[in-house]
C-alpha positions as protocol buffer text, in pm:
chain_id: "A"
residue {
  index: 1
  type: MET
  ca { x: 12076 y: 8627 z: 7777 }
}
residue {
  index: 2
  type: ALA
  ca { x: 12445 y: 8561 z: 7823 }
}
residue {
  index: 3
  type: SER
  ca { x: 12560 y: 8238 z: 7660 }
}
residue {
  index: 4
  type: ASN
  ca { x: 12713 y: 8077 z: 7969 }
}
residue {
  index: 5
  type: PRO
  ca { x: 12710 y: 8116 z: 8349 }
}
residue {
  index: 6
  type: ALA
  ca { x: 13052 y: 8281 z: 8364 }
}
residue {
  index: 7
  type: SER
  ca { x: 12960 y: 8557 z: 8121 }
}
residue {
  index: 8
  type: LEU
  ca { x: 12619 y: 8603 z: 8284 }
}
residue {
  index: 9
  type: LEU
  ca { x: 12780 y: 8638 z: 8625 }
}
residue {
  index: 10
  type: ALA
  ca { x: 13029 y: 8887 z: 8480 }
}
residue {
  index: 11
  type: GLU
  ca { x: 12733 y: 9098 z: 8366 }
}
residue {
  index: 12
  type: LEU
  ca { x: 12495 y: 9045 z: 8655 }
}
residue {
  index: 13
  type: ALA
  ca { x: 12714 y: 8973 z: 8959 }
}
residue {
  index: 14
  type: PRO
  ca { x: 13080 y: 9041 z: 8880 }
}
residue {
  index: 15
  type: ASP
  ca { x: 13178 y: 8992 z: 9245 }
}
residue {
  index: 16
  type: LEU
  ca { x: 13083 y: 8622 z: 9229 }
}
residue {
  index: 17
  type: ASP
  ca { x: 13349 y: 8366 z: 9142 }
}
residue {
  index: 18
  type: PRO
  ca { x: 13203 y: 8122 z: 8885 }
}
residue {
  index: 19
  type: ALA
  ca { x: 13416 y: 7839 z: 9026 }
}
residue {
  index: 20
  type: ALA
  ca { x: 13279 y: 7899 z: 9376 }
}
residue {
  index: 21
  type: VAL
  ca { x: 12921 y: 7923 z: 9250 }
}
residue {
  index: 22
  type: ALA
  ca { x: 12965 y: 7593 z: 9065 }
}
residue {
  index: 23
  type: GLN
  ca { x: 13028 y: 7423 z: 9398 }
}
residue {
  index: 24
  type: LEU
  ca { x: 12697 y: 7536 z: 9548 }
}
residue {
  index: 25
  type: ARG
  ca { x: 12425 y: 7271 z: 9562 }
}
residue {
  index: 26
  type: VAL
  ca { x: 12064 y: 7381 z: 9534 }
}
residue {
  index: 27
  type: LEU
  ca { x: 11792 y: 7132 z: 9626 }
}
residue {
  index: 28
  type: VAL
  ca { x: 11450 y: 7163 z: 9457 }
}
residue {
  index: 29
  type: PRO
  ca { x: 11186 y: 6927 z: 9601 }
}
residue {
  index: 30
  type: THR
  ca { x: 10928 y: 6822 z: 9339 }
}
residue {
  index: 31
  type: GLY
  ca { x: 10611 y: 6619 z: 9297 }
}
residue {
  index: 32
  type: TYR
  ca { x: 10267 y: 6592 z: 9455 }
}
residue {
  index: 33
  type: GLY
  ca { x: 10126 y: 6866 z: 9232 }
}
residue {
  index: 34
  type: LEU
  ca { x: 10421 y: 7108 z: 9244 }
}
residue {
  index: 35
  type: ASN
  ca { x: 10495 y: 7228 z: 8892 }
}
residue {
  index: 36
  type: CYS
  ca { x: 10750 y: 7511 z: 8883 }
}
residue {
  index: 37
  type: GLU
  ca { x: 11065 y: 7299 z: 8902 }
}
residue {
  index: 38
  type: ALA
  ca { x: 11187 y: 7380 z: 8549 }
}
residue {
  index: 39
  type: GLU
  ca { x: 11198 y: 7757 z: 8587 }
}
residue {
  index: 40
  type: THR
  ca { x: 11324 y: 7742 z: 8946 }
}
residue {
  index: 41
  type: ALA
  ca { x: 11608 y: 7509 z: 8848 }
}
residue {
  index: 42
  type: ALA
  ca { x: 11684 y: 7730 z: 8548 }
}
residue {
  index: 43
  type: ALA
  ca { x: 11716 y: 8036 z: 8772 }
}
residue {
  index: 44
  type: PHE
  ca { x: 12008 y: 7878 z: 8957 }
}
residue {
  index: 45
  type: GLU
  ca { x: 12155 y: 7682 z: 8664 }
}
residue {
  index: 46
  type: LEU
  ca { x: 12178 y: 7992 z: 8446 }
}
residue {
  index: 47
  type: LEU
  ca { x: 12407 y: 8136 z: 8713 }
}
residue {
  index: 48
  type: GLY
  ca { x: 12617 y: 7819 z: 8730 }
}
residue {
  index: 49
  type: ALA
  ca { x: 12497 y: 7650 z: 9052 }
}
residue {
  index: 50
  type: ARG
  ca { x: 12443 y: 7272 z: 9079 }
}
residue {
  index: 51
  type: VAL
  ca { x: 12073 y: 7195 z: 9102 }
}
residue {
  index: 52
  type: GLU
  ca { x: 11926 y: 6866 z: 9221 }
}
residue {
  index: 53
  type: GLN
  ca { x: 11557 y: 6805 z: 9162 }
}
residue {
  index: 54
  type: LEU
  ca { x: 11433 y: 6548 z: 9411 }
}
residue {
  index: 55
  type: HIS
  ca { x: 11084 y: 6411 z: 9463 }
}
residue {
  index: 56
  type: VAL
  ca { x: 10947 y: 6499 z: 9806 }
}
residue {
  index: 57
  type: ALA
  ca { x: 10889 y: 6128 z: 9878 }
}
residue {
  index: 58
  type: GLU
  ca { x: 11259 y: 6055 z: 9828 }
}
residue {
  index: 59
  type: LEU
  ca { x: 11357 y: 6342 z: 10054 }
}
residue {
  index: 60
  type: LEU
  ca { x: 11121 y: 6227 z: 10327 }
}
residue {
  index: 61
  type: ALA
  ca { x: 11257 y: 5874 z: 10299 }
}
residue {
  index: 62
  type: ASP
  ca { x: 11613 y: 6000 z: 10344 }
}
residue {
  index: 63
  type: PRO
  ca { x: 11639 y: 6338 z: 10521 }
}
residue {
  index: 64
  type: ASN
  ca { x: 12018 y: 6313 z: 10489 }
}
residue {
  index: 65
  type: ARG
  ca { x: 11971 y: 6418 z: 10126 }
}
residue {
  index: 66
  type: LEU
  ca { x: 11934 y: 6770 z: 10266 }
}
residue {
  index: 67
  type: ARG
  ca { x: 12287 y: 6769 z: 10406 }
}
residue {
  index: 68
  type: GLY
  ca { x: 12542 y: 6963 z: 10207 }
}
residue {
  index: 69
  type: CYS
  ca { x: 12268 y: 7169 z: 10043 }
}
residue {
  index: 70
  type: ALA
  ca { x: 12343 y: 7542 z: 10032 }
}
residue {
  index: 71
  type: ILE
  ca { x: 11995 y: 7649 z: 9924 }
}
residue {
  index: 72
  type: LEU
  ca { x: 11657 y: 7480 z: 9955 }
}
residue {
  index: 73
  type: ALA
  ca { x: 11398 y: 7605 z: 9705 }
}
residue {
  index: 74
  type: PHE
  ca { x: 11027 y: 7549 z: 9771 }
}
residue {
  index: 75
  type: ILE
  ca { x: 10857 y: 7579 z: 9434 }
}
residue {
  index: 76
  type: GLY
  ca { x: 10515 y: 7689 z: 9316 }
}
residue {
  index: 77
  type: GLY
  ca { x: 10227 y: 7476 z: 9200 }
}
residue {
  index: 78
  type: PHE
  ca { x: 9934 y: 7309 z: 9371 }
}
residue {
  index: 79
  type: SER
  ca { x: 10070 y: 7060 z: 9622 }
}
residue {
  index: 80
  type: PHE
  ca { x: 9813 y: 6790 z: 9691 }
}
residue {
  index: 81
  type: GLY
  ca { x: 9570 y: 6991 z: 9481 }
}
residue {
  index: 82
  type: ASP
  ca { x: 9531 y: 7254 z: 9755 }
}
residue {
  index: 83
  type: HIS
  ca { x: 9227 y: 7048 z: 9857 }
}
residue {
  index: 84
  type: VAL
  ca { x: 9250 y: 7127 z: 10229 }
}
residue {
  index: 85
  type: ALA
  ca { x: 9419 y: 7467 z: 10206 }
}
residue {
  index: 86
  type: SER
  ca { x: 9709 y: 7583 z: 9992 }
}
residue {
  index: 87
  type: GLY
  ca { x: 10027 y: 7413 z: 10112 }
}
residue {
  index: 88
  type: ARG
  ca { x: 9870 y: 7263 z: 10425 }
}
residue {
  index: 89
  type: VAL
  ca { x: 9913 y: 6892 z: 10349 }
}
residue {
  index: 90
  type: LEU
  ca { x: 10270 y: 6928 z: 10223 }
}
residue {
  index: 91
  type: ALA
  ca { x: 10362 y: 7147 z: 10520 }
}
residue {
  index: 92
  type: ASN
  ca { x: 10232 y: 6884 z: 10763 }
}
residue {
  index: 93
  type: ARG
  ca { x: 10423 y: 6605 z: 10591 }
}
residue {
  index: 94
  type: LEU
  ca { x: 10744 y: 6805 z: 10592 }
}
residue {
  index: 95
  type: ARG
  ca { x: 10708 y: 6918 z: 10953 }
}
residue {
  index: 96
  type: PHE
  ca { x: 10649 y: 6574 z: 11098 }
}
residue {
  index: 97
  type: GLN
  ca { x: 10887 y: 6379 z: 10873 }
}
residue {
  index: 98
  type: LEU
  ca { x: 11159 y: 6633 z: 10795 }
}
residue {
  index: 99
  type: GLY
  ca { x: 11122 y: 6899 z: 11064 }
}
residue {
  index: 100
  type: ASP
  ca { x: 11449 y: 6831 z: 11247 }
}
residue {
  index: 101
  type: ALA
  ca { x: 11650 y: 6828 z: 10924 }
}
residue {
  index: 102
  type: LEU
  ca { x: 11492 y: 7154 z: 10808 }
}
residue {
  index: 103
  type: ALA
  ca { x: 11563 y: 7322 z: 11142 }
}
residue {
  index: 104
  type: ARG
  ca { x: 11922 y: 7201 z: 11127 }
}
residue {
  index: 105
  type: HIS
  ca { x: 11961 y: 7332 z: 10770 }
}
residue {
  index: 106
  type: VAL
  ca { x: 11860 y: 7681 z: 10881 }
}
residue {
  index: 107
  type: ALA
  ca { x: 12052 y: 7670 z: 11211 }
}
residue {
  index: 108
  type: ASP
  ca { x: 12367 y: 7574 z: 11020 }
}
residue {
  index: 109
  type: GLY
  ca { x: 12335 y: 7881 z: 10797 }
}
residue {
  index: 110
  type: GLY
  ca { x: 12156 y: 7724 z: 10502 }
}
residue {
  index: 111
  type: LEU
  ca { x: 11933 y: 7940 z: 10283 }
}
residue {
  index: 112
  type: ALA
  ca { x: 11578 y: 7881 z: 10171 }
}
residue {
  index: 113
  type: ILE
  ca { x: 11343 y: 8050 z: 9929 }
}
residue {
  index: 114
  type: GLY
  ca { x: 10981 y: 7979 z: 9846 }
}
residue {
  index: 115
  type: MET
  ca { x: 10755 y: 8113 z: 9574 }
}
residue {
  index: 116
  type: CYS
  ca { x: 10374 y: 8103 z: 9576 }
}
residue {
  index: 117
  type: ASN
  ca { x: 10279 y: 7751 z: 9694 }
}
residue {
  index: 118
  type: GLY
  ca { x: 10632 y: 7724 z: 9829 }
}
residue {
  index: 119
  type: PHE
  ca { x: 10573 y: 8036 z: 10039 }
}
residue {
  index: 120
  type: GLN
  ca { x: 10240 y: 7900 z: 10160 }
}
residue {
  index: 121
  type: VAL
  ca { x: 10418 y: 7581 z: 10269 }
}
residue {
  index: 122
  type: MET
  ca { x: 10699 y: 7768 z: 10446 }
}
residue {
  index: 123
  type: VAL
  ca { x: 10451 y: 7978 z: 10646 }
}
residue {
  index: 124
  type: LYS
  ca { x: 10235 y: 7682 z: 10748 }
}
residue {
  index: 125
  type: LEU
  ca { x: 10548 y: 7484 z: 10826 }
}
residue {
  index: 126
  type: GLY
  ca { x: 10682 y: 7746 z: 11067 }
}
residue {
  index: 127
  type: LEU
  ca { x: 10995 y: 7823 z: 10866 }
}
residue {
  index: 128
  type: LEU
  ca { x: 10847 y: 8170 z: 10824 }
}
residue {
  index: 129
  type: PRO
  ca { x: 10849 y: 8392 z: 11013 }
}
residue {
  index: 130
  type: GLY
  ca { x: 11064 y: 8147 z: 11209 }
}
residue {
  index: 131
  type: PRO
  ca { x: 11189 y: 8216 z: 11563 }
}
residue {
  index: 132
  type: LEU
  ca { x: 11053 y: 8539 z: 11710 }
}
residue {
  index: 133
  type: VAL
  ca { x: 11218 y: 8528 z: 12052 }
}
residue {
  index: 134
  type: SER
  ca { x: 11546 y: 8395 z: 12185 }
}
residue {
  index: 135
  type: ALA
  ca { x: 11355 y: 8129 z: 12375 }
}
residue {
  index: 136
  type: ASP
  ca { x: 11264 y: 7958 z: 12048 }
}
residue {
  index: 137
  type: PRO
  ca { x: 11505 y: 7662 z: 12019 }
}
residue {
  index: 138
  type: ALA
  ca { x: 11727 y: 7675 z: 11710 }
}
residue {
  index: 139
  type: ASP
  ca { x: 11723 y: 7298 z: 11667 }
}
residue {
  index: 140
  type: ARG
  ca { x: 11347 y: 7275 z: 11617 }
}
residue {
  index: 141
  type: LEU
  ca { x: 11102 y: 7443 z: 11383 }
}
residue {
  index: 142
  type: ALA
  ca { x: 10913 y: 7736 z: 11528 }
}
residue {
  index: 143
  type: PRO
  ca { x: 10537 y: 7694 z: 11571 }
}
residue {
  index: 144
  type: GLN
  ca { x: 10309 y: 7824 z: 11300 }
}
residue {
  index: 145
  type: ARG
  ca { x: 10241 y: 8190 z: 11372 }
}
residue {
  index: 146
  type: ALA
  ca { x: 10109 y: 8306 z: 11034 }
}
residue {
  index: 147
  type: SER
  ca { x: 9905 y: 8176 z: 10746 }
}
residue {
  index: 148
  type: VAL
  ca { x: 9821 y: 8253 z: 10385 }
}
residue {
  index: 149
  type: VAL
  ca { x: 9446 y: 8264 z: 10322 }
}
residue {
  index: 150
  type: GLY
  ca { x: 9204 y: 8343 z: 10042 }
}
residue {
  index: 151
  type: ASN
  ca { x: 9235 y: 8669 z: 9852 }
}
residue {
  index: 152
  type: ASP
  ca { x: 8991 y: 8945 z: 9944 }
}
residue {
  index: 153
  type: ARG
  ca { x: 8858 y: 8917 z: 9591 }
}
residue {
  index: 154
  type: HIS
  ca { x: 8776 y: 8551 z: 9561 }
}
residue {
  index: 155
  type: GLY
  ca { x: 8903 y: 8364 z: 9262 }
}
residue {
  index: 156
  type: TYR
  ca { x: 9234 y: 8282 z: 9102 }
}
residue {
  index: 157
  type: ARG
  ca { x: 9417 y: 8579 z: 8947 }
}
residue {
  index: 158
  type: ASP
  ca { x: 9711 y: 8556 z: 8706 }
}
residue {
  index: 159
  type: ALA
  ca { x: 9875 y: 8891 z: 8627 }
}
residue {
  index: 160
  type: TRP
  ca { x: 10204 y: 9077 z: 8660 }
}
residue {
  index: 161
  type: VAL
  ca { x: 10263 y: 9282 z: 8975 }
}
residue {
  index: 162
  type: ARG
  ca { x: 10522 y: 9533 z: 9097 }
}
residue {
  index: 163
  type: MET
  ca { x: 10693 y: 9505 z: 9437 }
}
residue {
  index: 164
  type: ARG
  ca { x: 10915 y: 9750 z: 9619 }
}
residue {
  index: 165
  type: CYS
  ca { x: 11198 y: 9613 z: 9832 }
}
residue {
  index: 166
  type: ASP
  ca { x: 11268 y: 9740 z: 10182 }
}
residue {
  index: 167
  type: PRO
  ca { x: 11633 y: 9856 z: 10194 }
}
residue {
  index: 168
  type: ALA
  ca { x: 11632 y: 9822 z: 10574 }
}
residue {
  index: 169
  type: SER
  ca { x: 11537 y: 9454 z: 10564 }
}
residue {
  index: 170
  type: ALA
  ca { x: 11794 y: 9189 z: 10656 }
}
residue {
  index: 171
  type: CYS
  ca { x: 11667 y: 8977 z: 10366 }
}
residue {
  index: 172
  type: VAL
  ca { x: 11972 y: 8871 z: 10166 }
}
residue {
  index: 173
  type: TRP
  ca { x: 11760 y: 8778 z: 9863 }
}
residue {
  index: 174
  type: THR
  ca { x: 11639 y: 9136 z: 9803 }
}
residue {
  index: 175
  type: ARG
  ca { x: 11958 y: 9319 z: 9899 }
}
residue {
  index: 176
  type: GLY
  ca { x: 12039 y: 9606 z: 9664 }
}
residue {
  index: 177
  type: LEU
  ca { x: 11710 y: 9574 z: 9477 }
}
residue {
  index: 178
  type: ASP
  ca { x: 11446 y: 9844 z: 9447 }
}
residue {
  index: 179
  type: LEU
  ca { x: 11152 y: 9743 z: 9229 }
}
residue {
  index: 180
  type: ILE
  ca { x: 11080 y: 9386 z: 9120 }
}
residue {
  index: 181
  type: GLU
  ca { x: 10820 y: 9286 z: 8864 }
}
residue {
  index: 182
  type: SER
  ca { x: 10695 y: 8929 z: 8850 }
}
residue {
  index: 183
  type: PRO
  ca { x: 10391 y: 8727 z: 8751 }
}
residue {
  index: 184
  type: SER
  ca { x: 10152 y: 8659 z: 9038 }
}
residue {
  index: 185
  type: ARG
  ca { x: 9909 y: 8370 z: 9009 }
}
residue {
  index: 186
  type: HIS
  ca { x: 9714 y: 8251 z: 9310 }
}
residue {
  index: 187
  type: GLY
  ca { x: 9378 y: 8242 z: 9479 }
}
residue {
  index: 188
  type: GLU
  ca { x: 9512 y: 8224 z: 9836 }
}
residue {
  index: 189
  type: GLY
  ca { x: 9778 y: 8488 z: 9892 }
}
residue {
  index: 190
  type: LYS
  ca { x: 9668 y: 8705 z: 10183 }
}
residue {
  index: 191
  type: LEU
  ca { x: 9922 y: 8692 z: 10467 }
}
residue {
  index: 192
  type: VAL
  ca { x: 9768 y: 8695 z: 10816 }
}
residue {
  index: 193
  type: PHE
  ca { x: 9912 y: 8650 z: 11166 }
}
residue {
  index: 194
  type: ALA
  ca { x: 9813 y: 8485 z: 11490 }
}
residue {
  index: 195
  type: ASP
  ca { x: 9785 y: 8824 z: 11661 }
}
residue {
  index: 196
  type: ASN
  ca { x: 9859 y: 9192 z: 11611 }
}
residue {
  index: 197
  type: GLU
  ca { x: 10166 y: 9177 z: 11835 }
}
residue {
  index: 198
  type: ILE
  ca { x: 10342 y: 8937 z: 11598 }
}
residue {
  index: 199
  type: ARG
  ca { x: 10269 y: 9158 z: 11301 }
}
residue {
  index: 200
  type: ALA
  ca { x: 10392 y: 9465 z: 11489 }
}
residue {
  index: 201
  type: GLN
  ca { x: 10716 y: 9288 z: 11580 }
}
residue {
  index: 202
  type: LEU
  ca { x: 10775 y: 9183 z: 11220 }
}
residue {
  index: 203
  type: GLU
  ca { x: 10708 y: 9538 z: 11100 }
}
residue {
  index: 204
  type: ALA
  ca { x: 10954 y: 9678 z: 11355 }
}
residue {
  index: 205
  type: GLU
  ca { x: 11219 y: 9424 z: 11248 }
}
residue {
  index: 206
  type: HIS
  ca { x: 11169 y: 9496 z: 10875 }
}
residue {
  index: 207
  type: ARG
  ca { x: 11074 y: 9135 z: 10809 }
}
residue {
  index: 208
  type: PHE
  ca { x: 10849 y: 9225 z: 10513 }
}
residue {
  index: 209
  type: PRO
  ca { x: 11113 y: 9261 z: 10239 }
}
residue {
  index: 210
  type: VAL
  ca { x: 10869 y: 9314 z: 9951 }
}
residue {
  index: 211
  type: ARG
  ca { x: 10538 y: 9498 z: 9922 }
}
residue {
  index: 212
  type: TYR
  ca { x: 10295 y: 9536 z: 9633 }
}
residue {
  index: 213
  type: VAL
  ca { x: 10302 y: 9890 z: 9497 }
}
residue {
  index: 214
  type: ASP
  ca { x: 10071 y: 10097 z: 9279 }
}
residue {
  index: 215
  type: ALA
  ca { x: 10155 y: 10293 z: 8965 }
}
residue {
  index: 216
  type: ALA
  ca { x: 10313 y: 10565 z: 9180 }
}
residue {
  index: 217
  type: GLY
  ca { x: 10540 y: 10312 z: 9350 }
}
residue {
  index: 218
  type: GLU
  ca { x: 10362 y: 10330 z: 9687 }
}
residue {
  index: 219
  type: PRO
  ca { x: 10259 y: 10025 z: 9894 }
}
residue {
  index: 220
  type: THR
  ca { x: 9896 y: 9944 z: 9832 }
}
residue {
  index: 221
  type: GLU
  ca { x: 9615 y: 9722 z: 9952 }
}
residue {
  index: 222
  type: ALA
  ca { x: 9405 y: 9800 z: 9645 }
}
residue {
  index: 223
  type: TRP
  ca { x: 9321 y: 9543 z: 9380 }
}
residue {
  index: 224
  type: PRO
  ca { x: 9459 y: 9468 z: 9122 }
}
residue {
  index: 225
  type: ALA
  ca { x: 9804 y: 9605 z: 9213 }
}
residue {
  index: 226
  type: ASN
  ca { x: 9771 y: 9401 z: 9532 }
}
residue {
  index: 227
  type: PRO
  ca { x: 9596 y: 9081 z: 9416 }
}
residue {
  index: 228
  type: SER
  ca { x: 9541 y: 8939 z: 9765 }
}
residue {
  index: 229
  type: GLY
  ca { x: 9453 y: 9241 z: 9978 }
}
residue {
  index: 230
  type: SER
  ca { x: 9736 y: 9173 z: 10225 }
}
residue {
  index: 231
  type: ALA
  ca { x: 9753 y: 9451 z: 10482 }
}
residue {
  index: 232
  type: GLY
  ca { x: 10025 y: 9705 z: 10413 }
}
residue {
  index: 233
  type: GLY
  ca { x: 10078 y: 9560 z: 10068 }
}
residue {
  index: 234
  type: VAL
  ca { x: 10289 y: 9277 z: 10211 }
}
residue {
  index: 235
  type: ALA
  ca { x: 10396 y: 9033 z: 9939 }
}
residue {
  index: 236
  type: GLY
  ca { x: 10661 y: 8834 z: 10124 }
}
residue {
  index: 237
  type: LEU
  ca { x: 10829 y: 8756 z: 10453 }
}
residue {
  index: 238
  type: CYS
  ca { x: 11177 y: 8668 z: 10580 }
}
residue {
  index: 239
  type: ASP
  ca { x: 11314 y: 8515 z: 10898 }
}
residue {
  index: 240
  type: ARG
  ca { x: 11529 y: 8702 z: 11149 }
}
residue {
  index: 241
  type: SER
  ca { x: 11854 y: 8604 z: 10974 }
}
residue {
  index: 242
  type: GLY
  ca { x: 11730 y: 8723 z: 10635 }
}
residue {
  index: 243
  type: ARG
  ca { x: 11846 y: 8395 z: 10479 }
}
residue {
  index: 244
  type: VAL
  ca { x: 11499 y: 8237 z: 10466 }
}
residue {
  index: 245
  type: PHE
  ca { x: 11261 y: 8421 z: 10234 }
}
residue {
  index: 246
  type: GLY
  ca { x: 10925 y: 8357 z: 10077 }
}
residue {
  index: 247
  type: LEU
  ca { x: 10692 y: 8557 z: 9855 }
}
residue {
  index: 248
  type: MET
  ca { x: 10370 y: 8505 z: 9666 }
}
residue {
  index: 249
  type: PRO
  ca { x: 10479 y: 8629 z: 9317 }
}
residue {
  index: 250
  type: HIS
  ca { x: 10711 y: 8431 z: 9089 }
}
residue {
  index: 251
  type: PRO
  ca { x: 11055 y: 8589 z: 9029 }
}
residue {
  index: 252
  type: GLU
  ca { x: 11163 y: 8257 z: 8876 }
}
residue {
  index: 253
  type: ALA
  ca { x: 10922 y: 8335 z: 8590 }
}
residue {
  index: 254
  type: PHE
  ca { x: 11114 y: 8651 z: 8497 }
}
residue {
  index: 255
  type: LEU
  ca { x: 11459 y: 8521 z: 8402 }
}
residue {
  index: 256
  type: TYR
  ca { x: 11470 y: 8663 z: 8050 }
}
residue {
  index: 257
  type: ALA
  ca { x: 11388 y: 9015 z: 7938 }
}
residue {
  index: 258
  type: GLU
  ca { x: 11146 y: 8863 z: 7687 }
}
residue {
  index: 259
  type: ASN
  ca { x: 10938 y: 8714 z: 7971 }
}
residue {
  index: 260
  type: HIS
  ca { x: 10795 y: 9059 z: 8043 }
}
residue {
  index: 261
  type: PRO
  ca { x: 10464 y: 9114 z: 7860 }
}
residue {
  index: 262
  type: ARG
  ca { x: 10576 y: 9464 z: 7755 }
}
residue {
  index: 263
  type: TRP
  ca { x: 10943 y: 9393 z: 7693 }
}
residue {
  index: 264
  type: VAL
  ca { x: 10936 y: 9556 z: 7350 }
}
residue {
  index: 265
  type: ALA
  ca { x: 10740 y: 9862 z: 7457 }
}
residue {
  index: 266
  type: ARG
  ca { x: 10924 y: 9934 z: 7783 }
}
residue {
  index: 267
  type: ASP
  ca { x: 11113 y: 10261 z: 7764 }
}
residue {
  index: 268
  type: ASP
  ca { x: 11320 y: 10269 z: 8084 }
}
residue {
  index: 269
  type: ALA
  ca { x: 11691 y: 10243 z: 8016 }
}
residue {
  index: 270
  type: ALA
  ca { x: 11755 y: 9964 z: 8264 }
}
residue {
  index: 271
  type: ALA
  ca { x: 11492 y: 9745 z: 8102 }
}
residue {
  index: 272
  type: THR
  ca { x: 11607 y: 9799 z: 7747 }
}
residue {
  index: 273
  type: GLN
  ca { x: 11974 y: 9751 z: 7824 }
}
residue {
  index: 274
  type: ALA
  ca { x: 11945 y: 9441 z: 8041 }
}
residue {
  index: 275
  type: ARG
  ca { x: 11954 y: 9105 z: 7869 }
}
residue {
  index: 276
  type: HIS
  ca { x: 11812 y: 8926 z: 8171 }
}
residue {
  index: 277
  type: GLY
  ca { x: 11488 y: 8946 z: 8367 }
}
residue {
  index: 278
  type: LEU
  ca { x: 11491 y: 9127 z: 8700 }
}
residue {
  index: 279
  type: GLY
  ca { x: 11385 y: 8808 z: 8878 }
}
residue {
  index: 280
  type: LEU
  ca { x: 11727 y: 8660 z: 8813 }
}
residue {
  index: 281
  type: ARG
  ca { x: 11883 y: 8915 z: 9046 }
}
residue {
  index: 282
  type: VAL
  ca { x: 11694 y: 8763 z: 9339 }
}
residue {
  index: 283
  type: PHE
  ca { x: 11863 y: 8428 z: 9279 }
}
residue {
  index: 284
  type: ALA
  ca { x: 12203 y: 8586 z: 9225 }
}
residue {
  index: 285
  type: ASN
  ca { x: 12164 y: 8746 z: 9567 }
}
residue {
  index: 286
  type: GLY
  ca { x: 12089 y: 8408 z: 9720 }
}
residue {
  index: 287
  type: LEU
  ca { x: 12399 y: 8253 z: 9569 }
}
residue {
  index: 288
  type: ARG
  ca { x: 12607 y: 8547 z: 9691 }
}
residue {
  index: 289
  type: ALA
  ca { x: 12477 y: 8498 z: 10045 }
}
residue {
  index: 290
  type: ALA
  ca { x: 12546 y: 8124 z: 10028 }
}
residue {
  index: 291
  type: LEU
  ca { x: 12913 y: 8200 z: 9964 }
}
residue {
  index: 292
  type: VAL
  ca { x: 12937 y: 8416 z: 10276 }
}
residue {
  index: 293
  type: SER
  ca { x: 12948 y: 8248 z: 10619 }
}
residue {
  index: 294
  type: PRO
  ca { x: 12661 y: 8365 z: 10842 }
}
residue {
  index: 295
  type: ASP
  ca { x: 12748 y: 8577 z: 11145 }
}
């Protein structure tokens, strides 16, 4: 891994100005059973962004803490122990105590990313898939139109997966990426929708930026390449703008080449030459998008 953010950016994202990246503020809410703050913060800090870890209770007490934030990162873990359903309790608290501030963050061009439990929260919160029609007001969160439910094969699974990115998607986080490998660890990861029409619309709009793929690189619903059984191999979802993105696997857990379980044995040139993990490219893309004013 490069020794400092400037040299890492020069290797990974030479079009990014380290001074500009250093001015970007990333907010990482923590607490209540969430436990991936260290690696999520590291993903942005390695690239030179300013990261603030803030307990959810403090954010709810003062929603103004969200102002001036370029990126909001919903992290993985087990919020409130997943005792009701994964992400449900945290999503309710955020919607009813922070909903207006979250809607304003997105409407003003702010970015958001969520991994695993963070994705579950974003879906149950209404941030994803977000507005589907022009009638949805931009100053309020959209209603919940999707959910993340138990895997087809019951039980918690922890293993690495491969995802293929959709080049036609508006998702800024996956732009320019082809295959992503990441750990996947969850028992509730199957994405479902309120009705078939919503799913069809999202398919038509290329709102599924990442899909689980098999050894041949083709989208799959088969276990274990697809640990949840999500239809069409869907592993993540973005909003219409492409600036809000969530996925079940953990790109924040693949920041270093050595994170990969086969990093010594891998024989593809890109893997052996890179000093960073492929997951870091996702976060570099987010920082790049944060430096560009939305249309």
